N, CA, C and O atoms as a Maestro MAE file, in Angstrom:
{
 s_m_m2io_version
 :::
 2.0.0
}

f_m_ct {
 s_m_title
 :::
 protein
 m_atom[320] {
  # First column is atom index #
  i_m_mmod_type
  r_m_x_coord
  r_m_y_coord
  r_m_z_coord
  i_m_residue_number
  s_m_chain_name
  s_m_pdb_residue_name
  s_m_pdb_atom_name
  i_m_atomic_number
  :::
  1 25 -10.347 20.813 32.903 1 A "UNK " " N  " 7
  2 3 -9.897 20.381 31.389 1 A "UNK " " CA " 6
  3 2 -10.170 19.120 31.059 1 A "UNK " " C  " 6
  4 15 -9.927 18.155 31.784 1 A "UNK " " O  " 8
  5 25 -10.808 19.059 29.689 2 A "UNK " " N  " 7
  6 3 -11.822 17.778 29.313 2 A "UNK " " CA " 6
  7 2 -10.746 17.181 28.262 2 A "UNK " " C  " 6
  8 15 -10.294 17.788 27.290 2 A "UNK " " O  " 8
  9 25 -10.381 15.642 28.733 3 A "UNK " " N  " 7
  10 3 -9.621 14.885 27.653 3 A "UNK " " CA " 6
  11 2 -10.005 14.431 26.779 3 A "UNK " " C  " 6
  12 15 -10.135 13.220 26.955 3 A "UNK " " O  " 8
  13 25 -10.378 14.844 25.546 4 A "UNK " " N  " 7
  14 3 -10.992 14.095 24.434 4 A "UNK " " CA " 6
  15 2 -10.700 12.988 24.022 4 A "UNK " " C  " 6
  16 15 -11.605 12.360 23.474 4 A "UNK " " O  " 8
  17 25 -9.483 12.419 24.123 5 A "UNK " " N  " 7
  18 3 -9.324 11.154 23.858 5 A "UNK " " CA " 6
  19 2 -10.000 10.130 24.878 5 A "UNK " " C  " 6
  20 15 -10.521 9.077 24.509 5 A "UNK " " O  " 8
  21 25 -9.934 10.532 26.126 6 A "UNK " " N  " 7
  22 3 -10.445 9.889 27.280 6 A "UNK " " CA " 6
  23 2 -12.056 9.913 27.220 6 A "UNK " " C  " 6
  24 15 -12.731 9.007 27.708 6 A "UNK " " O  " 8
  25 25 -12.646 11.122 26.526 7 A "UNK " " N  " 7
  26 3 -14.173 11.253 26.182 7 A "UNK " " CA " 6
  27 2 -14.508 10.211 25.272 7 A "UNK " " C  " 6
  28 15 -15.400 9.410 25.553 7 A "UNK " " O  " 8
  29 25 -13.822 10.147 24.122 8 A "UNK " " N  " 7
  30 3 -13.942 9.347 23.010 8 A "UNK " " CA " 6
  31 2 -13.846 7.959 23.339 8 A "UNK " " C  " 6
  32 15 -14.617 7.146 22.828 8 A "UNK " " O  " 8
  33 25 -12.796 7.565 24.304 9 A "UNK " " N  " 7
  34 3 -12.526 6.159 24.569 9 A "UNK " " CA " 6
  35 2 -13.940 5.959 25.387 9 A "UNK " " C  " 6
  36 15 -14.752 5.135 24.965 9 A "UNK " " O  " 8
  37 25 -14.234 6.785 26.647 10 A "UNK " " N  " 7
  38 3 -15.387 6.408 26.998 10 A "UNK " " CA " 6
  39 2 -16.484 6.012 26.390 10 A "UNK " " C  " 6
  40 15 -16.956 4.901 26.633 10 A "UNK " " O  " 8
  41 25 -17.196 7.077 25.286 11 A "UNK " " N  " 7
  42 3 -17.959 7.063 24.397 11 A "UNK " " CA " 6
  43 2 -17.638 5.493 23.552 11 A "UNK " " C  " 6
  44 15 -18.599 4.781 23.262 11 A "UNK " " O  " 8
  45 25 -16.686 5.206 23.322 12 A "UNK " " N  " 7
  46 3 -16.616 4.038 22.401 12 A "UNK " " CA " 6
  47 2 -16.968 2.663 23.319 12 A "UNK " " C  " 6
  48 15 -17.633 1.701 22.934 12 A "UNK " " O  " 8
  49 25 -16.274 2.862 24.768 13 A "UNK " " N  " 7
  50 3 -16.877 1.583 25.131 13 A "UNK " " CA " 6
  51 2 -18.397 1.328 25.663 13 A "UNK " " C  " 6
  52 15 -18.919 0.231 25.862 13 A "UNK " " O  " 8
  53 25 -18.970 2.612 25.842 14 A "UNK " " N  " 7
  54 3 -20.448 2.782 26.353 14 A "UNK " " CA " 6
  55 2 -21.145 1.810 24.885 14 A "UNK " " C  " 6
  56 15 -21.999 0.935 25.025 14 A "UNK " " O  " 8
  57 25 -20.620 2.170 23.708 15 A "UNK " " N  " 7
  58 3 -21.290 1.518 22.373 15 A "UNK " " CA " 6
  59 2 -20.890 0.251 22.121 15 A "UNK " " C  " 6
  60 15 -21.611 -0.532 21.503 15 A "UNK " " O  " 8
  61 25 -19.415 -0.144 22.685 16 A "UNK " " N  " 7
  62 3 -18.977 -1.622 22.564 16 A "UNK " " CA " 6
  63 2 -19.656 -2.506 23.645 16 A "UNK " " C  " 6
  64 15 -20.038 -3.628 23.310 16 A "UNK " " O  " 8
  65 25 -19.822 -2.100 24.851 17 A "UNK " " N  " 7
  66 3 -20.437 -3.261 25.632 17 A "UNK " " CA " 6
  67 2 -22.213 -3.701 25.014 17 A "UNK " " C  " 6
  68 15 -23.169 -3.006 24.672 17 A "UNK " " O  " 8
  69 25 -22.023 -4.919 25.092 18 A "UNK " " N  " 7
  70 3 -23.434 -5.316 24.640 18 A "UNK " " CA " 6
  71 2 -24.554 -5.361 25.729 18 A "UNK " " C  " 6
  72 15 -24.299 -5.074 26.899 18 A "UNK " " O  " 8
  73 25 -25.458 -5.627 25.426 19 A "UNK " " N  " 7
  74 3 -26.515 -5.181 26.434 19 A "UNK " " CA " 6
  75 2 -26.644 -6.162 27.339 19 A "UNK " " C  " 6
  76 15 -27.203 -5.841 28.388 19 A "UNK " " O  " 8
  77 25 -26.170 -7.602 27.187 20 A "UNK " " N  " 7
  78 3 -26.133 -8.728 28.136 20 A "UNK " " CA " 6
  79 2 -24.489 -7.875 29.083 20 A "UNK " " C  " 6
  80 15 -24.565 -7.834 30.311 20 A "UNK " " O  " 8
  81 25 -23.657 -7.502 28.650 21 A "UNK " " N  " 7
  82 3 -22.474 -7.163 29.283 21 A "UNK " " CA " 6
  83 2 -22.796 -6.245 30.483 21 A "UNK " " C  " 6
  84 15 -22.438 -6.325 31.658 21 A "UNK " " O  " 8
  85 25 -23.681 -5.232 29.756 22 A "UNK " " N  " 7
  86 3 -24.094 -3.950 30.617 22 A "UNK " " CA " 6
  87 2 -25.126 -4.481 32.067 22 A "UNK " " C  " 6
  88 15 -25.128 -4.185 33.262 22 A "UNK " " O  " 8
  89 25 -25.831 -5.280 31.306 23 A "UNK " " N  " 7
  90 3 -27.367 -5.916 32.409 23 A "UNK " " CA " 6
  91 2 -25.983 -6.699 33.533 23 A "UNK " " C  " 6
  92 15 -25.867 -6.342 34.705 23 A "UNK " " O  " 8
  93 25 -25.250 -7.546 33.026 24 A "UNK " " N  " 7
  94 3 -24.686 -7.956 34.163 24 A "UNK " " CA " 6
  95 2 -23.614 -7.091 34.900 24 A "UNK " " C  " 6
  96 15 -23.276 -7.423 36.037 24 A "UNK " " O  " 8
  97 25 -23.175 -6.212 34.417 25 A "UNK " " N  " 7
  98 3 -22.527 -5.301 35.309 25 A "UNK " " CA " 6
  99 2 -23.737 -4.691 36.121 25 A "UNK " " C  " 6
  100 15 -23.657 -4.863 37.338 25 A "UNK " " O  " 8
  101 25 -24.760 -4.060 35.695 26 A "UNK " " N  " 7
  102 3 -25.576 -3.600 36.418 26 A "UNK " " CA " 6
  103 2 -25.882 -4.529 37.821 26 A "UNK " " C  " 6
  104 15 -26.136 -4.008 38.907 26 A "UNK " " O  " 8
  105 25 -25.828 -5.637 37.648 27 A "UNK " " N  " 7
  106 3 -26.305 -6.618 38.588 27 A "UNK " " CA " 6
  107 2 -25.372 -6.856 39.430 27 A "UNK " " C  " 6
  108 15 -25.747 -6.790 40.600 27 A "UNK " " O  " 8
  109 25 -23.864 -7.209 39.203 28 A "UNK " " N  " 7
  110 3 -22.607 -6.670 39.679 28 A "UNK " " CA " 6
  111 2 -22.789 -5.734 40.725 28 A "UNK " " C  " 6
  112 15 -22.662 -5.995 41.922 28 A "UNK " " O  " 8
  113 25 -23.134 -4.473 40.167 29 A "UNK " " N  " 7
  114 3 -22.944 -3.276 40.988 29 A "UNK " " CA " 6
  115 2 -24.116 -3.457 42.039 29 A "UNK " " C  " 6
  116 15 -23.949 -2.828 43.084 29 A "UNK " " O  " 8
  117 25 -25.186 -4.155 41.948 30 A "UNK " " N  " 7
  118 3 -25.601 -4.476 43.220 30 A "UNK " " CA " 6
  119 2 -25.434 -5.526 44.024 30 A "UNK " " C  " 6
  120 15 -26.305 -6.165 44.615 30 A "UNK " " O  " 8
  121 25 -24.074 -5.705 44.022 31 A "UNK " " N  " 7
  122 3 -23.994 -6.928 45.040 31 A "UNK " " CA " 6
  123 2 -24.149 -8.315 44.489 31 A "UNK " " C  " 6
  124 15 -24.021 -9.205 45.331 31 A "UNK " " O  " 8
  125 25 -24.427 -8.737 43.113 32 A "UNK " " N  " 7
  126 3 -25.051 -9.804 43.061 32 A "UNK " " CA " 6
  127 2 -23.885 -10.793 42.812 32 A "UNK " " C  " 6
  128 15 -22.904 -10.216 42.342 32 A "UNK " " O  " 8
  129 25 -23.748 -11.917 42.969 33 A "UNK " " N  " 7
  130 3 -22.751 -12.899 42.500 33 A "UNK " " CA " 6
  131 2 -22.774 -13.641 41.236 33 A "UNK " " C  " 6
  132 15 -23.931 -14.001 41.020 33 A "UNK " " O  " 8
  133 25 -22.160 -13.928 40.531 34 A "UNK " " N  " 7
  134 3 -22.447 -14.418 39.366 34 A "UNK " " CA " 6
  135 2 -23.724 -15.989 39.587 34 A "UNK " " C  " 6
  136 15 -24.578 -16.252 38.740 34 A "UNK " " O  " 8
  137 25 -23.595 -16.505 40.419 35 A "UNK " " N  " 7
  138 3 -24.702 -17.255 40.625 35 A "UNK " " CA " 6
  139 2 -26.067 -16.842 40.659 35 A "UNK " " C  " 6
  140 15 -27.060 -17.380 40.170 35 A "UNK " " O  " 8
  141 25 -25.924 -15.624 41.429 36 A "UNK " " N  " 7
  142 3 -27.434 -14.680 41.797 36 A "UNK " " CA " 6
  143 2 -27.410 -14.357 40.297 36 A "UNK " " C  " 6
  144 15 -28.531 -14.638 39.874 36 A "UNK " " O  " 8
  145 25 -26.665 -13.907 39.334 37 A "UNK " " N  " 7
  146 3 -26.963 -12.866 38.343 37 A "UNK " " CA " 6
  147 2 -27.495 -14.201 37.247 37 A "UNK " " C  " 6
  148 15 -28.562 -14.179 36.635 37 A "UNK " " O  " 8
  149 25 -26.766 -15.007 37.202 38 A "UNK " " N  " 7
  150 3 -27.211 -16.341 36.373 38 A "UNK " " CA " 6
  151 2 -28.787 -16.688 36.420 38 A "UNK " " C  " 6
  152 15 -29.574 -16.614 35.477 38 A "UNK " " O  " 8
  153 25 -29.085 -17.125 37.887 39 A "UNK " " N  " 7
  154 3 -30.384 -17.110 38.304 39 A "UNK " " CA " 6
  155 2 -31.355 -16.076 37.804 39 A "UNK " " C  " 6
  156 15 -32.487 -16.377 37.422 39 A "UNK " " O  " 8
  157 25 -30.940 -14.999 37.815 40 A "UNK " " N  " 7
  158 3 -31.961 -13.773 37.600 40 A "UNK " " CA " 6
  159 2 -32.081 -13.903 35.824 40 A "UNK " " C  " 6
  160 15 -33.155 -14.022 35.235 40 A "UNK " " O  " 8
  161 25 -30.827 -13.854 35.204 41 A "UNK " " N  " 7
  162 3 -31.009 -13.664 33.787 41 A "UNK " " CA " 6
  163 2 -31.258 -15.295 33.049 41 A "UNK " " C  " 6
  164 15 -31.130 -15.425 31.831 41 A "UNK " " O  " 8
  165 25 -31.510 -16.117 33.673 42 A "UNK " " N  " 7
  166 3 -31.233 -17.435 33.412 42 A "UNK " " CA " 6
  167 2 -30.495 -17.733 32.255 42 A "UNK " " C  " 6
  168 15 -30.843 -17.805 31.076 42 A "UNK " " O  " 8
  169 25 -29.209 -17.924 32.914 43 A "UNK " " N  " 7
  170 3 -27.668 -17.987 31.990 43 A "UNK " " CA " 6
  171 2 -27.054 -19.049 33.286 43 A "UNK " " C  " 6
  172 15 -27.551 -19.281 34.388 43 A "UNK " " O  " 8
  173 25 -26.082 -19.444 32.807 44 A "UNK " " N  " 7
  174 3 -25.345 -20.062 33.568 44 A "UNK " " CA " 6
  175 2 -24.198 -19.299 34.020 44 A "UNK " " C  " 6
  176 15 -23.633 -18.448 33.332 44 A "UNK " " O  " 8
  177 25 -23.904 -19.599 35.081 45 A "UNK " " N  " 7
  178 3 -22.925 -18.566 36.140 45 A "UNK " " CA " 6
  179 2 -21.406 -18.529 35.505 45 A "UNK " " C  " 6
  180 15 -20.485 -17.894 36.019 45 A "UNK " " O  " 8
  181 25 -21.290 -19.352 34.246 46 A "UNK " " N  " 7
  182 3 -19.826 -19.504 33.407 46 A "UNK " " CA " 6
  183 2 -20.305 -18.421 32.588 46 A "UNK " " C  " 6
  184 15 -19.545 -17.462 32.459 46 A "UNK " " O  " 8
  185 25 -21.570 -18.388 31.935 47 A "UNK " " N  " 7
  186 3 -21.876 -17.361 30.890 47 A "UNK " " CA " 6
  187 2 -21.683 -16.226 31.614 47 A "UNK " " C  " 6
  188 15 -20.777 -15.469 31.264 47 A "UNK " " O  " 8
  189 25 -22.435 -15.930 32.664 48 A "UNK " " N  " 7
  190 3 -22.168 -14.279 33.440 48 A "UNK " " CA " 6
  191 2 -20.444 -13.750 33.745 48 A "UNK " " C  " 6
  192 15 -19.952 -12.624 33.823 48 A "UNK " " O  " 8
  193 25 -19.968 -14.851 33.840 49 A "UNK " " N  " 7
  194 3 -18.380 -14.521 33.953 49 A "UNK " " CA " 6
  195 2 -17.885 -14.392 32.780 49 A "UNK " " C  " 6
  196 15 -17.180 -13.382 32.757 49 A "UNK " " O  " 8
  197 25 -17.910 -14.924 31.791 50 A "UNK " " N  " 7
  198 3 -17.591 -14.286 30.338 50 A "UNK " " CA " 6
  199 2 -18.020 -13.303 30.105 50 A "UNK " " C  " 6
  200 15 -17.212 -12.457 29.722 50 A "UNK " " O  " 8
  201 25 -19.595 -12.868 30.216 51 A "UNK " " N  " 7
  202 3 -19.510 -11.371 29.938 51 A "UNK " " CA " 6
  203 2 -19.082 -10.100 30.652 51 A "UNK " " C  " 6
  204 15 -18.787 -9.013 30.155 51 A "UNK " " O  " 8
  205 25 -19.117 -10.550 32.191 52 A "UNK " " N  " 7
  206 3 -18.274 -9.551 33.018 52 A "UNK " " CA " 6
  207 2 -16.720 -9.545 32.363 52 A "UNK " " C  " 6
  208 15 -16.279 -8.452 32.008 52 A "UNK " " O  " 8
  209 25 -16.028 -10.535 32.226 53 A "UNK " " N  " 7
  210 3 -14.699 -10.565 31.450 53 A "UNK " " CA " 6
  211 2 -14.599 -9.714 30.325 53 A "UNK " " C  " 6
  212 15 -13.790 -8.801 30.159 53 A "UNK " " O  " 8
  213 25 -15.613 -10.149 29.472 54 A "UNK " " N  " 7
  214 3 -15.319 -9.487 28.344 54 A "UNK " " CA " 6
  215 2 -15.874 -7.789 28.552 54 A "UNK " " C  " 6
  216 15 -15.316 -6.960 27.832 54 A "UNK " " O  " 8
  217 25 -16.669 -7.425 29.266 55 A "UNK " " N  " 7
  218 3 -16.719 -5.672 29.723 55 A "UNK " " CA " 6
  219 2 -15.560 -5.574 30.293 55 A "UNK " " C  " 6
  220 15 -14.990 -4.690 29.654 55 A "UNK " " O  " 8
  221 25 -14.586 -6.092 31.432 56 A "UNK " " N  " 7
  222 3 -13.705 -5.553 31.929 56 A "UNK " " CA " 6
  223 2 -12.636 -5.264 30.882 56 A "UNK " " C  " 6
  224 15 -11.982 -4.224 30.962 56 A "UNK " " O  " 8
  225 25 -12.402 -6.275 29.757 57 A "UNK " " N  " 7
  226 3 -11.565 -6.400 28.851 57 A "UNK " " CA " 6
  227 2 -11.907 -4.924 28.216 57 A "UNK " " C  " 6
  228 15 -11.014 -4.077 28.204 57 A "UNK " " O  " 8
  229 25 -12.998 -4.673 27.773 58 A "UNK " " N  " 7
  230 3 -13.586 -3.462 26.709 58 A "UNK " " CA " 6
  231 2 -13.252 -2.369 27.880 58 A "UNK " " C  " 6
  232 15 -12.433 -1.545 27.473 58 A "UNK " " O  " 8
  233 25 -13.654 -2.159 29.168 59 A "UNK " " N  " 7
  234 3 -13.378 -0.885 29.651 59 A "UNK " " CA " 6
  235 2 -11.973 -1.027 30.332 59 A "UNK " " C  " 6
  236 15 -11.913 -0.319 31.337 59 A "UNK " " O  " 8
  237 25 -11.015 -1.618 30.123 60 A "UNK " " N  " 7
  238 3 -9.504 -1.707 30.213 60 A "UNK " " CA " 6
  239 2 -9.268 -1.802 31.849 60 A "UNK " " C  " 6
  240 15 -8.394 -1.126 32.392 60 A "UNK " " O  " 8
  241 25 -10.080 -2.653 32.543 61 A "UNK " " N  " 7
  242 3 -9.871 -2.893 33.874 61 A "UNK " " CA " 6
  243 2 -9.506 -4.396 34.322 61 A "UNK " " C  " 6
  244 15 -9.502 -5.346 33.539 61 A "UNK " " O  " 8
  245 25 -9.238 -4.466 35.528 62 A "UNK " " N  " 7
  246 3 -9.159 -5.840 35.533 62 A "UNK " " CA " 6
  247 2 -10.160 -6.767 36.535 62 A "UNK " " C  " 6
  248 15 -10.315 -7.977 36.370 62 A "UNK " " O  " 8
  249 25 -10.668 -6.151 37.370 63 A "UNK " " N  " 7
  250 3 -12.000 -6.848 38.179 63 A "UNK " " CA " 6
  251 2 -13.327 -6.248 38.016 63 A "UNK " " C  " 6
  252 15 -13.652 -5.149 37.566 63 A "UNK " " O  " 8
  253 25 -14.149 -7.398 38.571 64 A "UNK " " N  " 7
  254 3 -15.706 -6.672 38.168 64 A "UNK " " CA " 6
  255 2 -15.967 -5.208 39.185 64 A "UNK " " C  " 6
  256 15 -16.705 -4.254 38.939 64 A "UNK " " O  " 8
  257 25 -15.157 -5.415 40.278 65 A "UNK " " N  " 7
  258 3 -15.372 -4.014 41.358 65 A "UNK " " CA " 6
  259 2 -14.929 -2.674 40.370 65 A "UNK " " C  " 6
  260 15 -15.604 -1.649 40.276 65 A "UNK " " O  " 8
  261 25 -13.948 -2.869 39.830 66 A "UNK " " N  " 7
  262 3 -13.215 -1.892 38.999 66 A "UNK " " CA " 6
  263 2 -14.239 -1.585 37.776 66 A "UNK " " C  " 6
  264 15 -14.445 -0.419 37.436 66 A "UNK " " O  " 8
  265 25 -14.725 -2.422 37.279 67 A "UNK " " N  " 7
  266 3 -15.711 -2.617 36.254 67 A "UNK " " CA " 6
  267 2 -16.907 -1.495 36.549 67 A "UNK " " C  " 6
  268 15 -17.145 -0.426 35.988 67 A "UNK " " O  " 8
  269 25 -17.650 -2.263 37.805 68 A "UNK " " N  " 7
  270 3 -18.465 -1.318 38.226 68 A "UNK " " CA " 6
  271 2 -18.301 0.276 38.349 68 A "UNK " " C  " 6
  272 15 -19.005 1.161 37.862 68 A "UNK " " O  " 8
  273 25 -17.254 0.357 39.082 69 A "UNK " " N  " 7
  274 3 -16.955 1.754 39.268 69 A "UNK " " CA " 6
  275 2 -16.617 2.624 38.052 69 A "UNK " " C  " 6
  276 15 -16.760 3.846 38.105 69 A "UNK " " O  " 8
  277 25 -16.196 2.036 37.026 70 A "UNK " " N  " 7
  278 3 -15.837 2.527 35.836 70 A "UNK " " CA " 6
  279 2 -17.314 2.894 35.121 70 A "UNK " " C  " 6
  280 15 -17.545 3.954 34.539 70 A "UNK " " O  " 8
  281 25 -18.210 1.844 35.282 71 A "UNK " " N  " 7
  282 3 -19.392 2.163 34.368 71 A "UNK " " CA " 6
  283 2 -20.221 3.031 35.462 71 A "UNK " " C  " 6
  284 15 -21.066 3.714 34.884 71 A "UNK " " O  " 8
  285 25 -20.230 3.187 36.709 72 A "UNK " " N  " 7
  286 3 -21.006 4.268 37.310 72 A "UNK " " CA " 6
  287 2 -20.559 5.712 36.548 72 A "UNK " " C  " 6
  288 15 -21.215 6.533 35.907 72 A "UNK " " O  " 8
  289 25 -19.016 5.627 36.953 73 A "UNK " " N  " 7
  290 3 -18.293 7.038 36.288 73 A "UNK " " CA " 6
  291 2 -18.530 7.676 34.915 73 A "UNK " " C  " 6
  292 15 -18.610 8.878 34.659 73 A "UNK " " O  " 8
  293 25 -18.669 6.134 33.689 74 A "UNK " " N  " 7
  294 3 -19.052 6.740 32.779 74 A "UNK " " CA " 6
  295 2 -20.534 6.652 32.166 74 A "UNK " " C  " 6
  296 15 -20.875 6.963 31.026 74 A "UNK " " O  " 8
  297 25 -21.361 6.128 33.253 75 A "UNK " " N  " 7
  298 3 -22.933 6.552 32.756 75 A "UNK " " CA " 6
  299 2 -23.317 5.285 32.187 75 A "UNK " " C  " 6
  300 15 -24.330 5.261 31.488 75 A "UNK " " O  " 8
  301 25 -22.715 4.319 32.366 76 A "UNK " " N  " 7
  302 3 -22.797 2.888 31.373 76 A "UNK " " CA " 6
  303 2 -24.021 2.025 32.283 76 A "UNK " " C  " 6
  304 15 -24.819 1.283 31.710 76 A "UNK " " O  " 8
  305 25 -24.034 2.257 33.870 77 A "UNK " " N  " 7
  306 3 -25.089 1.710 34.591 77 A "UNK " " CA " 6
  307 2 -25.038 2.419 35.948 77 A "UNK " " C  " 6
  308 15 -23.991 2.811 36.463 77 A "UNK " " O  " 8
  309 25 -26.278 2.551 36.491 78 A "UNK " " N  " 7
  310 3 -27.048 3.337 37.491 78 A "UNK " " CA " 6
  311 2 -26.373 3.225 39.190 78 A "UNK " " C  " 6
  312 15 -26.561 2.129 39.719 78 A "UNK " " O  " 8
  313 25 -25.908 3.878 39.714 79 A "UNK " " N  " 7
  314 3 -25.344 3.450 41.123 79 A "UNK " " CA " 6
  315 2 -26.446 2.994 42.036 79 A "UNK " " C  " 6
  316 15 -26.086 2.926 43.212 79 A "UNK " " O  " 8
  317 25 -27.595 2.690 41.820 80 A "UNK " " N  " 7
  318 3 -29.118 2.453 42.445 80 A "UNK " " CA " 6
  319 2 -28.672 0.937 42.858 80 A "UNK " " C  " 6
  320 15 -29.472 0.190 43.420 80 A "UNK " " O  " 8
  :::
 }
 m_bond[319] {
  # First column is bond index #
  i_m_from
  i_m_to
  i_m_order
  :::
  1 1 2 1
  2 2 3 1
  3 3 4 2
  4 3 5 1
  5 5 6 1
  6 6 7 1
  7 7 8 2
  8 7 9 1
  9 9 10 1
  10 10 11 1
  11 11 12 2
  12 11 13 1
  13 13 14 1
  14 14 15 1
  15 15 16 2
  16 15 17 1
  17 17 18 1
  18 18 19 1
  19 19 20 2
  20 19 21 1
  21 21 22 1
  22 22 23 1
  23 23 24 2
  24 23 25 1
  25 25 26 1
  26 26 27 1
  27 27 28 2
  28 27 29 1
  29 29 30 1
  30 30 31 1
  31 31 32 2
  32 31 33 1
  33 33 34 1
  34 34 35 1
  35 35 36 2
  36 35 37 1
  37 37 38 1
  38 38 39 1
  39 39 40 2
  40 39 41 1
  41 41 42 1
  42 42 43 1
  43 43 44 2
  44 43 45 1
  45 45 46 1
  46 46 47 1
  47 47 48 2
  48 47 49 1
  49 49 50 1
  50 50 51 1
  51 51 52 2
  52 51 53 1
  53 53 54 1
  54 54 55 1
  55 55 56 2
  56 55 57 1
  57 57 58 1
  58 58 59 1
  59 59 60 2
  60 59 61 1
  61 61 62 1
  62 62 63 1
  63 63 64 2
  64 63 65 1
  65 65 66 1
  66 66 67 1
  67 67 68 2
  68 67 69 1
  69 69 70 1
  70 70 71 1
  71 71 72 2
  72 71 73 1
  73 73 74 1
  74 74 75 1
  75 75 76 2
  76 75 77 1
  77 77 78 1
  78 78 79 1
  79 79 80 2
  80 79 81 1
  81 81 82 1
  82 82 83 1
  83 83 84 2
  84 83 85 1
  85 85 86 1
  86 86 87 1
  87 87 88 2
  88 87 89 1
  89 89 90 1
  90 90 91 1
  91 91 92 2
  92 91 93 1
  93 93 94 1
  94 94 95 1
  95 95 96 2
  96 95 97 1
  97 97 98 1
  98 98 99 1
  99 99 100 2
  100 99 101 1
  101 101 102 1
  102 102 103 1
  103 103 104 2
  104 103 105 1
  105 105 106 1
  106 106 107 1
  107 107 108 2
  108 107 109 1
  109 109 110 1
  110 110 111 1
  111 111 112 2
  112 111 113 1
  113 113 114 1
  114 114 115 1
  115 115 116 2
  116 115 117 1
  117 117 118 1
  118 118 119 1
  119 119 120 2
  120 119 121 1
  121 121 122 1
  122 122 123 1
  123 123 124 2
  124 123 125 1
  125 125 126 1
  126 126 127 1
  127 127 128 2
  128 127 129 1
  129 129 130 1
  130 130 131 1
  131 131 132 2
  132 131 133 1
  133 133 134 1
  134 134 135 1
  135 135 136 2
  136 135 137 1
  137 137 138 1
  138 138 139 1
  139 139 140 2
  140 139 141 1
  141 141 142 1
  142 142 143 1
  143 143 144 2
  144 143 145 1
  145 145 146 1
  146 146 147 1
  147 147 148 2
  148 147 149 1
  149 149 150 1
  150 150 151 1
  151 151 152 2
  152 151 153 1
  153 153 154 1
  154 154 155 1
  155 155 156 2
  156 155 157 1
  157 157 158 1
  158 158 159 1
  159 159 160 2
  160 159 161 1
  161 161 162 1
  162 162 163 1
  163 163 164 2
  164 163 165 1
  165 165 166 1
  166 166 167 1
  167 167 168 2
  168 167 169 1
  169 169 170 1
  170 170 171 1
  171 171 172 2
  172 171 173 1
  173 173 174 1
  174 174 175 1
  175 175 176 2
  176 175 177 1
  177 177 178 1
  178 178 179 1
  179 179 180 2
  180 179 181 1
  181 181 182 1
  182 182 183 1
  183 183 184 2
  184 183 185 1
  185 185 186 1
  186 186 187 1
  187 187 188 2
  188 187 189 1
  189 189 190 1
  190 190 191 1
  191 191 192 2
  192 191 193 1
  193 193 194 1
  194 194 195 1
  195 195 196 2
  196 195 197 1
  197 197 198 1
  198 198 199 1
  199 199 200 2
  200 199 201 1
  201 201 202 1
  202 202 203 1
  203 203 204 2
  204 203 205 1
  205 205 206 1
  206 206 207 1
  207 207 208 2
  208 207 209 1
  209 209 210 1
  210 210 211 1
  211 211 212 2
  212 211 213 1
  213 213 214 1
  214 214 215 1
  215 215 216 2
  216 215 217 1
  217 217 218 1
  218 218 219 1
  219 219 220 2
  220 219 221 1
  221 221 222 1
  222 222 223 1
  223 223 224 2
  224 223 225 1
  225 225 226 1
  226 226 227 1
  227 227 228 2
  228 227 229 1
  229 229 230 1
  230 230 231 1
  231 231 232 2
  232 231 233 1
  233 233 234 1
  234 234 235 1
  235 235 236 2
  236 235 237 1
  237 237 238 1
  238 238 239 1
  239 239 240 2
  240 239 241 1
  241 241 242 1
  242 242 243 1
  243 243 244 2
  244 243 245 1
  245 245 246 1
  246 246 247 1
  247 247 248 2
  248 247 249 1
  249 249 250 1
  250 250 251 1
  251 251 252 2
  252 251 253 1
  253 253 254 1
  254 254 255 1
  255 255 256 2
  256 255 257 1
  257 257 258 1
  258 258 259 1
  259 259 260 2
  260 259 261 1
  261 261 262 1
  262 262 263 1
  263 263 264 2
  264 263 265 1
  265 265 266 1
  266 266 267 1
  267 267 268 2
  268 267 269 1
  269 269 270 1
  270 270 271 1
  271 271 272 2
  272 271 273 1
  273 273 274 1
  274 274 275 1
  275 275 276 2
  276 275 277 1
  277 277 278 1
  278 278 279 1
  279 279 280 2
  280 279 281 1
  281 281 282 1
  282 282 283 1
  283 283 284 2
  284 283 285 1
  285 285 286 1
  286 286 287 1
  287 287 288 2
  288 287 289 1
  289 289 290 1
  290 290 291 1
  291 291 292 2
  292 291 293 1
  293 293 294 1
  294 294 295 1
  295 295 296 2
  296 295 297 1
  297 297 298 1
  298 298 299 1
  299 299 300 2
  300 299 301 1
  301 301 302 1
  302 302 303 1
  303 303 304 2
  304 303 305 1
  305 305 306 1
  306 306 307 1
  307 307 308 2
  308 307 309 1
  309 309 310 1
  310 310 311 1
  311 311 312 2
  312 311 313 1
  313 313 314 1
  314 314 315 1
  315 315 316 2
  316 315 317 1
  317 317 318 1
  318 318 319 1
  319 319 320 2
  :::
 }
}
């Protein structure tokens, strides 16, 4: 049984995440630290943390690990 409210929430979340939030989430899913991601994207580690915190908030999760898992489930990021 499909919960249409959840499906709509997931679709809204995908739309709400910025490109940078998705990009940081993808790198976090590959096991990269904030410092690593900052170097890759030429940002400060604090900026990376901010993007990941915003993504967590939008996705309704508390940790980056939960955000990565939710991102994979929702198809926001790949599991590769």
